[in-house]
N, C-alpha and C positions, 0 to 999 in steps of 0.2 A: 456616552459623555453626558455629564449633567449639564442641562441648559440653564443659563442665568437669564432671568427676566428682570428688567428694570422697570419699575413703576414710576411714572411721572405724575405729580400733582397737576391737576387742571387749574390754572389761574382763574380768579373771579372773572366772569364774563365781562363785566364793565371795565376790567383792567386791560385795556387795549393799548394804552400809551400813556405816558406822563402828560400832565397838563399844568399850565400856570393858572392858579386860582384867581379869578376875578369876579367872584360871586358876591352878592349883596349879602349882608349879615341877616340871617333869618333866625328868629328867636325861638320858634316852636316847630316841632317836627311831628308828623303823624306816622306812627309805626303800624304796620298791618296788624290788626286785631287788638289795638291799644287805643287809648285816648292820646291827646297830644302830650308830648313830654318836653321838658326843657333840654337844652343842648347837653348839659352834663348827664342827665338821666338817659338820654339817647346813646351817649358815648358808653356809658356802663352797660346798658341793655344789649348793645350789639357787639361787644367785644368780650374777650376773656383774658384773664391774667396769664401771662406767659413768661417763661424764663428760657424758652427755646432760641437762644441767640448767643453771640459772643460775649455778652455781659450778664450772665445768669444771676449775678448778684443784684441786678436791678429788675425787679418785677415790673412788667409793663402791660397796659391794656392794649391788645392787638386783636385784629381780625385774623383768625386762623381757619383752617379747613373744617374746624368743628362749628364755626359760626355761621348763622343764617346768611349773612352778607357775602360770605365767600361764594355762595352759589347764586346770588341774586343778579338780576339784570339791572342795567343802568337805571331803567325807569321804576325799579323797585327800592332804590336806595333811599333812605330817610333823610339824607343829607348830601350835599354835592361831593362827588368823588372823594372818598375818605382815604387819601394817601397817607395821612397822618397815622393811620391804624396799622401800618406796616413798618417794620424796622429794616430799612433798606441796607444793603451790604456796605455802602460807603459810610453811612451813619454808624454801623456797628464797629467799623474800623476806627473811626475817630474816637468813639466812646471808649473803646477797648484801650486805645493808646493813652487817653487821658487818665483812665483808672490805673493803668500800668506805670505812668510817668506823671504823677500828680503835681510835680514841681512846675510843669508848664502852665498850670492855672492857679496854683496856691496864692492865696491873697490877691488875686487879680479880679478886675471887673471884666466879665466874659459876655460876649454876644454869641448866641446860638442862632445863626442866620438860617432862615427857612427851616424852623425847628421841627415841624411835624409834631409828633407826640412828645417831643422834649427830651428824648433819651440822652442826647449828646450833652445838653445843658444840665440834666440831672447828674450825669457822670461828673461834670465839672464841680456841681455843688458837693458831691461826695467826696470830690478830691480837694475840698477846702477852698474853692474859689470864694472870693469876698462877696461877689454877687453875680447874678446871671440875668440877662435880659433875653427872654424867649420871644423870637420874632417870626411870625408867619403872616401871609396875606389871607389866610383862611381862619375865620373866627372859631370854627369848630375845633381846629387843631389846638387852639389855645384852651379850650375846654378840656381837650384830651391831656394837655400839659398839666392842668390843674388836678385832674384825677390821677395822673401818674406821679405827681409830686406828693399827693396823699399816701399812695401806695408805698413810696420809698421813705418818706420822712414823717408821716403822720402829722401831729401838731408840732413836731420839733423844729421845723423849718421856720426861720424868722422871715416874715414877708417883706422885711427891709432888704433881704438878699435876693428877691425875686421881683422881676418886672415883666409884664406881658405887653407886647407891642404888635398891633395889626397894621402892618404897613410894608410897602415894597421899598426897602432901604436902598437897593442898588441904583435907584433913580436920584438919590440924594448926592450932592457934592460932598467931598471929605473936607471938613473943616479943622482948624487948629484945636478946637474943643471937642473932638471925637470922643465919645463917652466911655470907650472901652479900651482895655489893655490887650486883650486876646479876642480873636474872631474865630469860632468854630463852624465849619460848614460840613454838614453831612452829605448825603447823596443827592445833590440838587443839579449836577451837571448833566442832565438827561437829554438835552437838546443842543446841537451845536451852536446855533445863534444865541440861545441863552447862556450857554456855557462861556462863550466869548465875552458876553456882558459881565457875567459874575467874575470871571478872572480878571478883566480889565478893572473892575471896581476894587476887588481884593489886592490888585498890585498897587492901586493908589493908597489903599489902607496900609499896606506893608511899607510903603515909602514914607509914611508917617511915624514909622518905628513900631507899629503894632504887630504883635505876633499873629500868624494866620496858619491854621491847619485845616485841611480839607480831605474828604474821603471820596474814593470811587473804586468800583470793582473791575475797571477796565472798559467802560462803555466806549462805544465807537465815537460818540460825540466829544468825550474828553480827549481821546487820542487824536482825533481829527483837529481840534483846536490847537492842541499842543504841538502837533506835527507842523501845522501852518506857522506857528510862532517860532518854532526852532529849526524849521527846514530840515526835518528829520525825525522829530518826535523824541520821546523819552527813551533814555538808554537803560538797559538791564543792569541790575546791581552786580557788582564784583565783590569779591571778599574784602577788597581794600576799602571799598567806599559804597555808600547807598546809591540807588538809582538817582540820576541827577539830570536836570536840563537847564542849560543857561542860554538866554538870549538877551538882546538889548533891553527888553521890557519884562522879561519873566524868568525867574530862577526858582525851580521846583526841586526839592529834595525829598525822596521817599524816606520816612522815618519809621514806618511800620507796614508789615505784610502779614495777613492773617488768613489762615485756611478756614473757609466757611463750613459750617455744619452741613451735613448731607441734605437735610431738609430745606435749608436755605438755598443751596445749589439748585435743587429741583424747582423751587419756587421762583428763581431769578434767572431763568433762560440759560443755566448751566454755568454761570460765573462761579469759579471754584475758590477764588481768593478775593479779598478786599485790601485796599491799600490806604494808608494815611500819608498825606504829603504836607510839607510845610513850605511856605514862600520865604526865600531869603533875599 
């Protein structure tokens, strides 16, 4: 009988857990064997252009197994934990949904919350959003966004359609003059406590009539929080209706389920699918 051997990627040594960025903005980085580089030069030097994800129409600068940093130790990183350099499954699901259903963002003012490298917001721009605000607490992530915008739009993108914002928005109150019509959230529900904070903030946003879409591949943190809120968790989809959860404070409907590429499955602890949810 022929024996099947499955080869697993070894994740980067520094990638032991998700973290919330609270680093100071450092303008210059010293790369091994090079002189000091600006942030955008470092982003370009330490990534490669990849289309190996659910949105191959969007080229993105990512850290791949072919890159030096994939094999680097944390003390060898030229910038603080570059989570922006990975297209996480939840983000892939939201970006794919937006590209497949452009009407959800067409003509809208969009916020890409916790944008990382900006793939979700770039998908919104490609789907004819009026404008996109790319928000992240990591300044290097916003440099990566700028590089990915160049890759996808060159000089064709009007900077009036793009805003960069380095801020933790979920600590802000939701006011009547909220600046966006749609909020897109990639794979940021990686910690139970943080997921609860994000979902509470998004629920307030939705109560203002703002559309909200978020992605997740089935992380335990997401399921734990939603289970507590619903006293049972998310129900699986039937043929008649999408997966749905309704509580007094939270109403989530699954609008998209996507099978992940084999390499993405191996790189992400075996998650085989990613989901896009909307708040109602």
